[in-house]
N, CA, C, O and the ligand as a Tripos MOL2 file, in Angstrom:
@<TRIPOS>MOLECULE
protein
  305   303    77     0     0
PROTEIN
NO_CHARGES

@<TRIPOS>ATOM
      1 N          19.7520   40.0380  -19.1370 N.3       1 MET1
      2 CA         19.5490   39.0080  -17.9540 C.3       1 MET1
      3 C          20.5020   37.7950  -17.9990 C.2       1 MET1
      4 O          20.0850   36.6370  -18.0360 O.2       1 MET1
      5 N          21.8670   38.1460  -17.9940 N.am      2 VAL2
      6 CA         22.6940   36.9260  -18.1170 C.3       2 VAL2
      7 C          22.7740   36.2150  -16.7730 C.2       2 VAL2
      8 O          23.1320   35.0390  -16.7170 O.2       2 VAL2
      9 N          22.4820   36.8390  -15.8040 N.am      3 ILE3
     10 CA         22.6710   36.0380  -14.4060 C.3       3 ILE3
     11 C          21.3380   34.9740  -14.4710 C.2       3 ILE3
     12 O          21.4820   33.8380  -14.0200 O.2       3 ILE3
     13 N          20.2620   35.3250  -14.9520 N.am      4 GLU4
     14 CA         19.1430   34.4100  -14.9160 C.3       4 GLU4
     15 C          19.4050   33.2840  -15.7970 C.2       4 GLU4
     16 O          19.0730   32.1500  -15.4500 O.2       4 GLU4
     17 N          19.9700   33.5070  -16.9010 N.am      5 LYS5
     18 CA         20.1770   32.3620  -17.9440 C.3       5 LYS5
     19 C          21.2710   31.5900  -17.2870 C.2       5 LYS5
     20 O          21.1060   30.3710  -17.3140 O.2       5 LYS5
     21 N          22.3000   32.0060  -16.7290 N.am      6 ASP6
     22 CA         23.3210   31.2270  -16.0710 C.3       6 ASP6
     23 C          22.6740   30.3200  -14.9410 C.2       6 ASP6
     24 O          23.0860   29.1870  -14.6880 O.2       6 ASP6
     25 N          21.7000   30.8890  -14.3400 N.am      7 PHE7
     26 CA         21.1500   30.2310  -13.1800 C.3       7 PHE7
     27 C          20.3400   28.8670  -13.7190 C.2       7 PHE7
     28 O          20.4150   27.7620  -13.1820 O.2       7 PHE7
     29 N          19.5400   29.2050  -14.9180 N.am      8 VAL8
     30 CA         18.6870   28.2550  -15.3830 C.3       8 VAL8
     31 C          19.6110   27.1500  -15.7980 C.2       8 VAL8
     32 O          19.3420   26.0220  -15.3860 O.2       8 VAL8
     33 N          20.8170   27.3480  -16.6680 N.am      9 GLU9
     34 CA         21.6160   26.3850  -17.1400 C.3       9 GLU9
     35 C          22.2110   25.5180  -15.9040 C.2       9 GLU9
     36 O          22.3210   24.2960  -15.9960 O.2       9 GLU9
     37 N          22.5540   26.1730  -14.8450 N.am     10 GLU10
     38 CA         23.0860   25.3750  -13.7640 C.3      10 GLU10
     39 C          21.9200   24.3610  -13.1860 C.2      10 GLU10
     40 O          22.1090   23.1710  -12.9350 O.2      10 GLU10
     41 N          20.8100   24.9960  -13.0430 N.am     11 VAL11
     42 CA         19.7660   24.0070  -12.6780 C.3      11 VAL11
     43 C          19.5170   22.7250  -13.5380 C.2      11 VAL11
     44 O          19.3890   21.5900  -13.0800 O.2      11 VAL11
     45 N          19.4630   23.1220  -15.0030 N.am     12 ALA12
     46 CA         19.3480   22.0420  -15.8980 C.3      12 ALA12
     47 C          20.4840   21.1710  -15.7890 C.2      12 ALA12
     48 O          20.2400   19.9660  -15.8650 O.2      12 ALA12
     49 N          21.7330   21.5490  -15.6180 N.am     13 GLN13
     50 CA         22.9060   20.5100  -15.4770 C.3      13 GLN13
     51 C          22.7050   19.6590  -14.2140 C.2      13 GLN13
     52 O          23.0040   18.4640  -14.2180 O.2      13 GLN13
     53 N          22.2300   20.2340  -13.2020 N.am     14 ALA14
     54 CA         22.1590   19.6070  -11.9270 C.3      14 ALA14
     55 C          21.0650   18.4220  -12.1450 C.2      14 ALA14
     56 O          21.2120   17.3180  -11.6210 O.2      14 ALA14
     57 N          20.0440   18.7290  -12.9020 N.am     15 VAL15
     58 CA         18.8630   17.7860  -13.0250 C.3      15 VAL15
     59 C          19.1420   16.6750  -14.0470 C.2      15 VAL15
     60 O          18.8120   15.5000  -13.8840 O.2      15 VAL15
     61 N          19.7640   17.1520  -15.0870 N.am     16 LEU16
     62 CA         19.6690   16.3560  -16.4330 C.3      16 LEU16
     63 C          20.8200   15.1570  -16.2010 C.2      16 LEU16
     64 O          20.5220   14.0500  -16.6510 O.2      16 LEU16
     65 N          21.9450   15.2830  -15.6170 N.am     17 PRO17
     66 CA         22.8820   14.0860  -15.6120 C.3      17 PRO17
     67 C          22.5790   12.8190  -15.0790 C.2      17 PRO17
     68 O          23.3380   11.8560  -15.1880 O.2      17 PRO17
     69 N          21.3590   12.7900  -14.4380 N.am     18 SER18
     70 CA         21.0260   11.4290  -13.7070 C.3      18 SER18
     71 C          19.7230   11.0650  -14.0870 C.2      18 SER18
     72 O          18.7850   11.2200  -13.3050 O.2      18 SER18
     73 N          19.5590   10.5470  -15.3310 N.am     19 PRO19
     74 CA         18.3990    9.9150  -15.8190 C.3      19 PRO19
     75 C          18.2050    8.3510  -15.2960 C.2      19 PRO19
     76 O          17.6600    7.4500  -15.9340 O.2      19 PRO19
     77 N          18.7070    8.2730  -14.1550 N.am     20 VAL20
     78 CA         18.7150    6.7900  -13.6450 C.3      20 VAL20
     79 C          17.3200    6.4290  -13.3020 C.2      20 VAL20
     80 O          16.5150    7.2370  -12.8390 O.2      20 VAL20
     81 N          17.0580    5.1450  -13.5540 N.am     21 ALA21
     82 CA         15.8550    4.5120  -13.2390 C.3      21 ALA21
     83 C          15.5060    4.7010  -11.7260 C.2      21 ALA21
     84 O          16.3770    4.6100  -10.8610 O.2      21 ALA21
     85 N          14.3380    4.9380  -11.4730 N.am     22 LEU22
     86 CA         14.0400    5.0220   -9.9800 C.3      22 LEU22
     87 C          14.3030    3.5780   -9.2790 C.2      22 LEU22
     88 O          14.0660    2.5110   -9.8440 O.2      22 LEU22
     89 N          14.8090    3.6990   -8.0130 N.am     23 PRO23
     90 CA         14.9830    2.3950   -7.3510 C.3      23 PRO23
     91 C          13.7630    1.5780   -7.1980 C.2      23 PRO23
     92 O          12.6750    2.1040   -6.9640 O.2      23 PRO23
     93 N          13.9230    0.2680   -7.3290 N.am     24 VAL24
     94 CA         12.6240   -0.4720   -7.1450 C.3      24 VAL24
     95 C          12.2400   -0.6160   -5.7670 C.2      24 VAL24
     96 O          13.0970   -0.8760   -4.9220 O.2      24 VAL24
     97 N          11.1050   -0.4790   -5.4820 N.am     25 VAL25
     98 CA         10.5080   -0.3820   -4.0300 C.3      25 VAL25
     99 C           9.6270   -1.7260   -3.9360 C.2      25 VAL25
    100 O           8.6740   -1.9590   -4.6790 O.2      25 VAL25
    101 N          10.0460   -2.5040   -3.0000 N.am     26 PHE26
    102 CA          9.3440   -3.7980   -2.6870 C.3      26 PHE26
    103 C           8.1270   -3.4920   -2.0870 C.2      26 PHE26
    104 O           8.1060   -2.7300   -1.1200 O.2      26 PHE26
    105 N           6.9930   -4.0440   -2.5860 N.am     27 PRO27
    106 CA          5.6270   -3.6160   -1.9000 C.3      27 PRO27
    107 C           5.6290   -3.9750   -0.4460 C.2      27 PRO27
    108 O           5.0510   -3.2390    0.3530 O.2      27 PRO27
    109 N           6.2880   -5.1400   -0.0270 N.am     28 GLU28
    110 CA          6.2000   -5.5590    1.3250 C.3      28 GLU28
    111 C           6.8750   -4.6380    2.2050 C.2      28 GLU28
    112 O           6.3930   -4.1760    3.2390 O.2      28 GLU28
    113 N           8.0250   -4.3990    1.7310 N.am     29 ALA29
    114 CA          8.8510   -3.3870    2.6200 C.3      29 ALA29
    115 C           8.1960   -2.0110    2.8150 C.2      29 ALA29
    116 O           8.1470   -1.3610    3.8600 O.2      29 ALA29
    117 N           7.6890   -1.6830    1.5780 N.am     30 PHE30
    118 CA          6.8440   -0.4650    1.6010 C.3      30 PHE30
    119 C           5.8220   -0.4690    2.6410 C.2      30 PHE30
    120 O           5.7500    0.4930    3.4070 O.2      30 PHE30
    121 N           5.0470   -1.4300    2.7390 N.am     31 ASP31
    122 CA          3.9550   -1.5300    3.5550 C.3      31 ASP31
    123 C           4.3840   -1.4210    4.9690 C.2      31 ASP31
    124 O           3.7040   -0.7850    5.7740 O.2      31 ASP31
    125 N           5.5000   -2.0250    5.3080 N.am     32 GLN32
    126 CA          5.8430   -2.0870    6.7610 C.3      32 GLN32
    127 C           6.4030   -0.7050    7.1580 C.2      32 GLN32
    128 O           6.1730   -0.2550    8.2810 O.2      32 GLN32
    129 N           7.1350   -0.0260    6.2510 N.am     33 GLU33
    130 CA          7.6880    1.2280    6.7080 C.3      33 GLU33
    131 C           6.8510    2.5050    6.6210 C.2      33 GLU33
    132 O           6.8460    3.3690    7.4970 O.2      33 GLU33
    133 N           6.1180    2.5500    5.4490 N.am     34 THR34
    134 CA          5.7390    3.9130    5.1820 C.3      34 THR34
    135 C           4.0000    4.0510    5.0270 C.2      34 THR34
    136 O           3.3460    5.0680    4.7940 O.2      34 THR34
    137 N           3.6030    2.8750    5.2110 N.am     35 LYS35
    138 CA          2.1420    2.8980    5.0080 C.3      35 LYS35
    139 C           1.3660    3.6670    5.9830 C.2      35 LYS35
    140 O           1.4380    3.2420    7.1360 O.2      35 LYS35
    141 N           0.7400    4.5590    5.8100 N.am     36 PRO36
    142 CA          0.0410    5.4940    6.6460 C.3      36 PRO36
    143 C          -1.0560    4.6300    7.4660 C.2      36 PRO36
    144 O          -1.5810    3.6250    6.9870 O.2      36 PRO36
    145 N          -1.3060    5.0690    8.5830 N.am     37 THR37
    146 CA         -2.3690    4.3720    9.2360 C.3      37 THR37
    147 C          -3.7510    4.4750    8.5430 C.2      37 THR37
    148 O          -4.3080    5.5140    8.1880 O.2      37 THR37
    149 N          -4.1890    3.2340    8.4210 N.am     38 CYS38
    150 CA         -5.4450    3.1400    7.6950 C.3      38 CYS38
    151 C          -6.5240    2.7160    8.5840 C.2      38 CYS38
    152 O          -6.3300    1.7450    9.3150 O.2      38 CYS38
    153 N          -7.6930    3.3640    8.6030 N.am     39 GLN39
    154 CA         -8.8530    2.8630    9.3790 C.3      39 GLN39
    155 C          -9.6800    1.8710    8.3940 C.2      39 GLN39
    156 O         -10.5620    2.2220    7.6100 O.2      39 GLN39
    157 N          -9.2400    0.6730    8.5890 N.am     40 HIS40
    158 CA         -9.6240   -0.3390    7.5940 C.3      40 HIS40
    159 C         -11.1900   -0.3500    7.4130 C.2      40 HIS40
    160 O         -11.9520   -0.3960    8.3790 O.2      40 HIS40
    161 N         -11.5640   -0.3100    6.2510 N.am     41 HIS41
    162 CA        -13.0270   -0.4900    5.8050 C.3      41 HIS41
    163 C         -13.0010   -1.9900    5.2760 C.2      41 HIS41
    164 O         -12.7700   -2.2440    4.0950 O.2      41 HIS41
    165 N         -13.2510   -2.9440    6.2140 N.am     42 TRP42
    166 CA        -13.2870   -4.3230    5.6610 C.3      42 TRP42
    167 C         -14.4220   -4.6370    5.0600 C.2      42 TRP42
    168 O         -15.5200   -4.2520    5.4620 O.2      42 TRP42
    169 N         -14.2100   -5.4690    3.9040 N.am     43 VAL43
    170 CA        -15.4250   -6.0800    3.2720 C.3      43 VAL43
    171 C         -15.1570   -7.5860    3.1970 C.2      43 VAL43
    172 O         -14.3660   -8.1070    2.4110 O.2      43 VAL43
    173 N         -15.9300   -8.2460    4.1360 N.am     44 ILE44
    174 CA        -15.7780   -9.6520    4.3160 C.3      44 ILE44
    175 C         -16.5240  -10.4120    3.3350 C.2      44 ILE44
    176 O         -17.6570  -10.0530    3.0150 O.2      44 ILE44
    177 N         -15.9480  -11.4800    2.8120 N.am     45 GLU45
    178 CA        -16.4540  -12.2600    1.7760 C.3      45 GLU45
    179 C         -17.4140  -13.2120    2.4330 C.2      45 GLU45
    180 O         -17.4620  -13.3160    3.6580 O.2      45 GLU45
    181 N         -18.1490  -13.8790    1.6530 N.am     46 THR46
    182 CA        -19.4050  -14.6410    2.1450 C.3      46 THR46
    183 C         -18.6760  -15.8500    2.9190 C.2      46 THR46
    184 O         -17.7200  -16.4240    2.3980 O.2      46 THR46
    185 N         -19.1390  -16.1880    4.1010 N.am     47 ALA47
    186 CA        -18.6250  -17.0810    4.9840 C.3      47 ALA47
    187 C         -18.5770  -18.4620    4.2310 C.2      47 ALA47
    188 O         -19.5870  -18.9740    3.7470 O.2      47 ALA47
    189 N         -17.4100  -18.9850    4.1740 N.am     48 ASN48
    190 CA        -17.3590  -20.4280    3.5330 C.3      48 ASN48
    191 C         -16.5080  -21.3090    4.4650 C.2      48 ASN48
    192 O         -15.4530  -21.8000    4.0630 O.2      48 ASN48
    193 N         -16.9880  -21.5140    5.7580 N.am     49 GLY49
    194 CA        -16.1010  -22.1330    6.6290 C.3      49 GLY49
    195 C         -15.8270  -21.2390    7.9560 C.2      49 GLY49
    196 O         -16.3620  -20.1390    8.0950 O.2      49 GLY49
    197 N         -15.0390  -21.7410    8.8200 N.am     50 PRO50
    198 CA        -14.7200  -20.9720   10.0180 C.3      50 PRO50
    199 C         -14.0370  -19.5290    9.7120 C.2      50 PRO50
    200 O         -14.0400  -18.6210   10.5440 O.2      50 PRO50
    201 N         -13.4720  -19.4280    8.4680 N.am     51 ILE51
    202 CA        -12.6290  -18.3880    8.3160 C.3      51 ILE51
    203 C         -13.0210  -17.6240    6.9530 C.2      51 ILE51
    204 O         -13.0390  -18.2850    5.9140 O.2      51 ILE51
    205 N         -13.2950  -16.4260    6.9290 N.am     52 SER52
    206 CA        -13.5050  -15.5390    5.8390 C.3      52 SER52
    207 C         -12.3460  -14.6280    5.5440 C.2      52 SER52
    208 O         -11.6240  -14.1650    6.4270 O.2      52 SER52
    209 N         -12.1930  -14.3780    4.1660 N.am     53 TRP53
    210 CA        -11.2480  -13.4860    4.0070 C.3      53 TRP53
    211 C         -11.9800  -12.0270    3.7120 C.2      53 TRP53
    212 O         -13.0830  -11.9720    3.1680 O.2      53 TRP53
    213 N         -11.2710  -10.8970    4.1160 N.am     54 GLY54
    214 CA        -11.8790   -9.6100    4.0220 C.3      54 GLY54
    215 C         -10.7330   -8.8000    3.2700 C.2      54 GLY54
    216 O          -9.5390   -9.0630    3.4160 O.2      54 GLY54
    217 N         -11.2050   -7.8140    2.4720 N.am     55 GLU55
    218 CA        -10.3330   -6.9300    1.9000 C.3      55 GLU55
    219 C         -10.7180   -5.5010    2.3940 C.2      55 GLU55
    220 O         -11.8930   -5.1990    2.6040 O.2      55 GLU55
    221 N          -9.6150   -4.5790    2.5840 N.am     56 CYS56
    222 CA        -10.0070   -3.2830    2.9390 C.3      56 CYS56
    223 C         -10.2110   -2.4330    1.7900 C.2      56 CYS56
    224 O          -9.3570   -2.4000    0.9040 O.2      56 CYS56
    225 N         -11.3040   -1.7170    1.7220 N.am     57 GLN57
    226 CA        -11.6980   -1.0460    0.5330 C.3      57 GLN57
    227 C         -10.7340    0.2770    0.4570 C.2      57 GLN57
    228 O         -10.6460    0.9160   -0.5920 O.2      57 GLN57
    229 N         -10.1310    0.5850    1.4540 N.am     58 VAL58
    230 CA         -9.1580    1.7080    1.3160 C.3      58 VAL58
    231 C          -7.8480    1.5050    0.9340 C.2      58 VAL58
    232 O          -7.3800    2.1310   -0.0170 O.2      58 VAL58
    233 N          -7.0660    0.5390    1.6910 N.am     59 CYS59
    234 CA         -5.8750    0.2400    1.2410 C.3      59 CYS59
    235 C          -5.5890   -1.1650    0.6060 C.2      59 CYS59
    236 O          -4.4490   -1.4990    0.2820 O.2      59 CYS59
    237 N          -6.6900   -1.9730    0.4450 N.am     60 HIS60
    238 CA         -6.7680   -3.2290   -0.2190 C.3      60 HIS60
    239 C          -5.7660   -4.2920    0.6320 C.2      60 HIS60
    240 O          -5.1340   -5.1750    0.0510 O.2      60 HIS60
    241 N          -5.7240   -4.1170    1.8270 N.am     61 GLU61
    242 CA         -5.1170   -5.0480    2.5950 C.3      61 GLU61
    243 C          -6.0690   -6.2320    2.7150 C.2      61 GLU61
    244 O          -7.2890   -6.0780    2.7530 O.2      61 GLU61
    245 N          -5.5120   -7.3340    2.7690 N.am     62 VAL62
    246 CA         -6.3160   -8.4540    3.0150 C.3      62 VAL62
    247 C          -6.0780   -9.3490    4.2570 C.2      62 VAL62
    248 O          -4.9330   -9.6950    4.5470 O.2      62 VAL62
    249 N          -7.0170   -9.6790    4.9010 N.am     63 LYS63
    250 CA         -6.9940  -10.2160    6.3030 C.3      63 LYS63
    251 C          -8.0530  -11.2320    6.3990 C.2      63 LYS63
    252 O          -9.1320  -11.1950    5.8080 O.2      63 LYS63
    253 N          -7.5790  -12.2640    7.3100 N.am     64 GLU64
    254 CA         -8.6460  -13.4010    7.4450 C.3      64 GLU64
    255 C          -9.4830  -12.9910    8.7480 C.2      64 GLU64
    256 O          -8.8850  -12.4550    9.6810 O.2      64 GLU64
    257 N         -10.7050  -13.2090    8.8150 N.am     65 PHE65
    258 CA        -11.5960  -13.1340    9.7460 C.3      65 PHE65
    259 C         -12.0790  -14.3850   10.2330 C.2      65 PHE65
    260 O         -12.3320  -15.2620    9.4070 O.2      65 PHE65
    261 N         -12.2440  -14.6000   11.4400 N.am     66 GLN66
    262 CA        -12.9240  -15.7470   12.0780 C.3      66 GLN66
    263 C         -14.3540  -15.4800   12.2200 C.2      66 GLN66
    264 O         -14.8210  -14.5780   12.9150 O.2      66 GLN66
    265 N         -15.0640  -16.3660   11.4800 N.am     67 ASN67
    266 CA        -16.5260  -16.2220   11.4370 C.3      67 ASN67
    267 C         -17.1810  -16.4910   12.8340 C.2      67 ASN67
    268 O         -16.8520  -17.4570   13.5220 O.2      67 ASN67
    269 N         -18.1150  -15.5900   13.2040 N.am     68 SER68
    270 CA        -18.5860  -15.7660   14.6130 C.3      68 SER68
    271 C         -19.5760  -16.9850   14.7610 C.2      68 SER68
    272 O         -20.6670  -16.8740   15.3210 O.2      68 SER68
    273 N         -19.1470  -18.0510   14.2600 N.am     69 ILE69
    274 CA        -20.1270  -19.3600   14.4930 C.3      69 ILE69
    275 C         -19.7710  -19.7800   15.7270 C.2      69 ILE69
    276 O         -18.5960  -19.8330   16.0880 O.2      69 ILE69
    277 N         -20.8410  -20.1330   16.5140 N.am     70 SER70
    278 CA        -20.6440  -20.5980   17.8690 C.3      70 SER70
    279 C         -20.3930  -22.0870   17.9020 C.2      70 SER70
    280 O         -20.7940  -22.7730   16.9620 O.2      70 SER70
    281 N         -19.7580  -22.6300   18.9210 N.am     71 ASP71
    282 CA        -19.4280  -24.0050   18.8320 C.3      71 ASP71
    283 C         -20.5600  -24.8670   18.7210 C.2      71 ASP71
    284 O         -20.4740  -25.9250   18.0980 O.2      71 ASP71
    285 N         -21.6800  -24.4770   19.3090 N.am     72 ALA72
    286 CA        -22.9550  -25.2070   19.0500 C.3      72 ALA72
    287 C         -23.2100  -25.4990   17.6240 C.2      72 ALA72
    288 O         -23.5420  -26.6360   17.2900 O.2      72 ALA72
    289 N         -23.0750  -24.5360   16.7510 N.am     73 ASP73
    290 CA        -23.3850  -24.6040   15.4120 C.3      73 ASP73
    291 C         -22.4350  -25.6340   14.6400 C.2      73 ASP73
    292 O         -22.8610  -26.3920   13.7690 O.2      73 ASP73
    293 N         -21.2180  -25.5820   15.0180 N.am     74 ILE74
    294 CA        -20.0960  -26.3630   14.3710 C.3      74 ILE74
    295 C         -20.2110  -27.8550   14.7350 C.2      74 ILE74
    296 O         -19.9560  -28.7270   13.9040 O.2      74 ILE74
    297 N         -20.5930  -28.1270   15.9690 N.am     75 GLY75
    298 CA        -20.3710  -29.6670   16.4640 C.3      75 GLY75
    299 C         -21.5180  -30.4310   16.1190 C.2      75 GLY75
    300 O         -22.1890  -30.9150   17.0310 O.2      75 GLY75
    301 N         -21.8430  -30.6090   14.9190 N.am     76 TYR76
    302 CA        -22.8330  -31.5310   14.3650 C.3      76 TYR76
    303 C         -22.1240  -32.7630   13.4780 C.2      76 TYR76
    304 O         -22.8260  -33.6230   12.9450 O.2      76 TYR76
    305 ZN         -6.9660   -0.2290    5.1430 Zn       77 ZN77
@<TRIPOS>BOND
     1     1     2 1
     2     2     3 1
     3     3     4 2
     4     3     5 am
     5     5     6 1
     6     6     7 1
     7     7     8 2
     8     7     9 am
     9     9    10 1
    10    10    11 1
    11    11    12 2
    12    11    13 am
    13    13    14 1
    14    14    15 1
    15    15    16 2
    16    15    17 am
    17    17    18 1
    18    18    19 1
    19    19    20 2
    20    19    21 am
    21    21    22 1
    22    22    23 1
    23    23    24 2
    24    23    25 am
    25    25    26 1
    26    26    27 1
    27    27    28 2
    28    27    29 am
    29    29    30 1
    30    30    31 1
    31    31    32 2
    32    31    33 am
    33    33    34 1
    34    34    35 1
    35    35    36 2
    36    35    37 am
    37    37    38 1
    38    38    39 1
    39    39    40 2
    40    39    41 am
    41    41    42 1
    42    42    43 1
    43    43    44 2
    44    43    45 am
    45    45    46 1
    46    46    47 1
    47    47    48 2
    48    47    49 am
    49    49    50 1
    50    50    51 1
    51    51    52 2
    52    51    53 am
    53    53    54 1
    54    54    55 1
    55    55    56 2
    56    55    57 am
    57    57    58 1
    58    58    59 1
    59    59    60 2
    60    59    61 am
    61    61    62 1
    62    62    63 1
    63    63    64 2
    64    63    65 am
    65    65    66 1
    66    66    67 1
    67    67    68 2
    68    67    69 am
    69    69    70 1
    70    70    71 1
    71    71    72 2
    72    71    73 am
    73    73    74 1
    74    74    75 1
    75    75    76 2
    76    75    77 am
    77    77    78 1
    78    78    79 1
    79    79    80 2
    80    79    81 am
    81    81    82 1
    82    82    83 1
    83    83    84 2
    84    83    85 am
    85    85    86 1
    86    86    87 1
    87    87    88 2
    88    87    89 am
    89    89    90 1
    90    90    91 1
    91    91    92 2
    92    91    93 am
    93    93    94 1
    94    94    95 1
    95    95    96 2
    96    95    97 am
    97    97    98 1
    98    98    99 1
    99    99   100 2
   100    99   101 am
   101   101   102 1
   102   102   103 1
   103   103   104 2
   104   103   105 am
   105   105   106 1
   106   106   107 1
   107   107   108 2
   108   107   109 am
   109   109   110 1
   110   110   111 1
   111   111   112 2
   112   111   113 am
   113   113   114 1
   114   114   115 1
   115   115   116 2
   116   115   117 am
   117   117   118 1
   118   118   119 1
   119   119   120 2
   120   119   121 am
   121   121   122 1
   122   122   123 1
   123   123   124 2
   124   123   125 am
   125   125   126 1
   126   126   127 1
   127   127   128 2
   128   127   129 am
   129   129   130 1
   130   130   131 1
   131   131   132 2
   132   131   133 am
   133   133   134 1
   134   134   135 1
   135   135   136 2
   136   135   137 am
   137   137   138 1
   138   138   139 1
   139   139   140 2
   140   139   141 am
   141   141   142 1
   142   142   143 1
   143   143   144 2
   144   143   145 am
   145   145   146 1
   146   146   147 1
   147   147   148 2
   148   147   149 am
   149   149   150 1
   150   150   151 1
   151   151   152 2
   152   151   153 am
   153   153   154 1
   154   154   155 1
   155   155   156 2
   156   155   157 am
   157   157   158 1
   158   158   159 1
   159   159   160 2
   160   159   161 am
   161   161   162 1
   162   162   163 1
   163   163   164 2
   164   163   165 am
   165   165   166 1
   166   166   167 1
   167   167   168 2
   168   167   169 am
   169   169   170 1
   170   170   171 1
   171   171   172 2
   172   171   173 am
   173   173   174 1
   174   174   175 1
   175   175   176 2
   176   175   177 am
   177   177   178 1
   178   178   179 1
   179   179   180 2
   180   179   181 am
   181   181   182 1
   182   182   183 1
   183   183   184 2
   184   183   185 am
   185   185   186 1
   186   186   187 1
   187   187   188 2
   188   187   189 am
   189   189   190 1
   190   190   191 1
   191   191   192 2
   192   191   193 am
   193   193   194 1
   194   194   195 1
   195   195   196 2
   196   195   197 am
   197   197   198 1
   198   198   199 1
   199   199   200 2
   200   199   201 am
   201   201   202 1
   202   202   203 1
   203   203   204 2
   204   203   205 am
   205   205   206 1
   206   206   207 1
   207   207   208 2
   208   207   209 am
   209   209   210 1
   210   210   211 1
   211   211   212 2
   212   211   213 am
   213   213   214 1
   214   214   215 1
   215   215   216 2
   216   215   217 am
   217   217   218 1
   218   218   219 1
   219   219   220 2
   220   219   221 am
   221   221   222 1
   222   222   223 1
   223   223   224 2
   224   223   225 am
   225   225   226 1
   226   226   227 1
   227   227   228 2
   228   227   229 am
   229   229   230 1
   230   230   231 1
   231   231   232 2
   232   231   233 am
   233   233   234 1
   234   234   235 1
   235   235   236 2
   236   235   237 am
   237   237   238 1
   238   238   239 1
   239   239   240 2
   240   239   241 am
   241   241   242 1
   242   242   243 1
   243   243   244 2
   244   243   245 am
   245   245   246 1
   246   246   247 1
   247   247   248 2
   248   247   249 am
   249   249   250 1
   250   250   251 1
   251   251   252 2
   252   251   253 am
   253   253   254 1
   254   254   255 1
   255   255   256 2
   256   255   257 am
   257   257   258 1
   258   258   259 1
   259   259   260 2
   260   259   261 am
   261   261   262 1
   262   262   263 1
   263   263   264 2
   264   263   265 am
   265   265   266 1
   266   266   267 1
   267   267   268 2
   268   267   269 am
   269   269   270 1
   270   270   271 1
   271   271   272 2
   272   271   273 am
   273   273   274 1
   274   274   275 1
   275   275   276 2
   276   275   277 am
   277   277   278 1
   278   278   279 1
   279   279   280 2
   280   279   281 am
   281   281   282 1
   282   282   283 1
   283   283   284 2
   284   283   285 am
   285   285   286 1
   286   286   287 1
   287   287   288 2
   288   287   289 am
   289   289   290 1
   290   290   291 1
   291   291   292 2
   292   291   293 am
   293   293   294 1
   294   294   295 1
   295   295   296 2
   296   295   297 am
   297   297   298 1
   298   298   299 1
   299   299   300 2
   300   299   301 am
   301   301   302 1
   302   302   303 1
   303   303   304 2
@<TRIPOS>SUBSTRUCTURE
     1 MET1         2 RESIDUE 1 A MET
     2 VAL2         6 RESIDUE 1 A VAL
     3 ILE3        10 RESIDUE 1 A ILE
     4 GLU4        14 RESIDUE 1 A GLU
     5 LYS5        18 RESIDUE 1 A LYS
     6 ASP6        22 RESIDUE 1 A ASP
     7 PHE7        26 RESIDUE 1 A PHE
     8 VAL8        30 RESIDUE 1 A VAL
     9 GLU9        34 RESIDUE 1 A GLU
    10 GLU10       38 RESIDUE 1 A GLU
    11 VAL11       42 RESIDUE 1 A VAL
    12 ALA12       46 RESIDUE 1 A ALA
    13 GLN13       50 RESIDUE 1 A GLN
    14 ALA14       54 RESIDUE 1 A ALA
    15 VAL15       58 RESIDUE 1 A VAL
    16 LEU16       62 RESIDUE 1 A LEU
    17 PRO17       66 RESIDUE 1 A PRO
    18 SER18       70 RESIDUE 1 A SER
    19 PRO19       74 RESIDUE 1 A PRO
    20 VAL20       78 RESIDUE 1 A VAL
    21 ALA21       82 RESIDUE 1 A ALA
    22 LEU22       86 RESIDUE 1 A LEU
    23 PRO23       90 RESIDUE 1 A PRO
    24 VAL24       94 RESIDUE 1 A VAL
    25 VAL25       98 RESIDUE 1 A VAL
    26 PHE26      102 RESIDUE 1 A PHE
    27 PRO27      106 RESIDUE 1 A PRO
    28 GLU28      110 RESIDUE 1 A GLU
    29 ALA29      114 RESIDUE 1 A ALA
    30 PHE30      118 RESIDUE 1 A PHE
    31 ASP31      122 RESIDUE 1 A ASP
    32 GLN32      126 RESIDUE 1 A GLN
    33 GLU33      130 RESIDUE 1 A GLU
    34 THR34      134 RESIDUE 1 A THR
    35 LYS35      138 RESIDUE 1 A LYS
    36 PRO36      142 RESIDUE 1 A PRO
    37 THR37      146 RESIDUE 1 A THR
    38 CYS38      150 RESIDUE 1 A CYS
    39 GLN39      154 RESIDUE 1 A GLN
    40 HIS40      158 RESIDUE 1 A HIS
    41 HIS41      162 RESIDUE 1 A HIS
    42 TRP42      166 RESIDUE 1 A TRP
    43 VAL43      170 RESIDUE 1 A VAL
    44 ILE44      174 RESIDUE 1 A ILE
    45 GLU45      178 RESIDUE 1 A GLU
    46 THR46      182 RESIDUE 1 A THR
    47 ALA47      186 RESIDUE 1 A ALA
    48 ASN48      190 RESIDUE 1 A ASN
    49 GLY49      194 RESIDUE 1 A GLY
    50 PRO50      198 RESIDUE 1 A PRO
    51 ILE51      202 RESIDUE 1 A ILE
    52 SER52      206 RESIDUE 1 A SER
    53 TRP53      210 RESIDUE 1 A TRP
    54 GLY54      214 RESIDUE 1 A GLY
    55 GLU55      218 RESIDUE 1 A GLU
    56 CYS56      222 RESIDUE 1 A CYS
    57 GLN57      226 RESIDUE 1 A GLN
    58 VAL58      230 RESIDUE 1 A VAL
    59 CYS59      234 RESIDUE 1 A CYS
    60 HIS60      238 RESIDUE 1 A HIS
    61 GLU61      242 RESIDUE 1 A GLU
    62 VAL62      246 RESIDUE 1 A VAL
    63 LYS63      250 RESIDUE 1 A LYS
    64 GLU64      254 RESIDUE 1 A GLU
    65 PHE65      258 RESIDUE 1 A PHE
    66 GLN66      262 RESIDUE 1 A GLN
    67 ASN67      266 RESIDUE 1 A ASN
    68 SER68      270 RESIDUE 1 A SER
    69 ILE69      274 RESIDUE 1 A ILE
    70 SER70      278 RESIDUE 1 A SER
    71 ASP71      282 RESIDUE 1 A ASP
    72 ALA72      286 RESIDUE 1 A ALA
    73 ASP73      290 RESIDUE 1 A ASP
    74 ILE74      294 RESIDUE 1 A ILE
    75 GLY75      298 RESIDUE 1 A GLY
    76 TYR76      302 RESIDUE 1 A TYR
    77 ZN77       305 GROUP 0 **** ****
């Protein structure tokens, strides 16, 4: 099976000569371009003011949430 052997060597040569490090992917660019749609499962931190921070348990995206405090409660 000389043909098979040659074929294997060809493949090996095609793969081996480039042990180059993978390009660095910047997380921010990665998020904008290729992040699949996530049905965010927000877990909101305990309210500490008019804004709370929540983190998605699926994709760990962080987002600020306005607490639903009515104006009547704030204006004291
Ligand atoms: Zn998410």
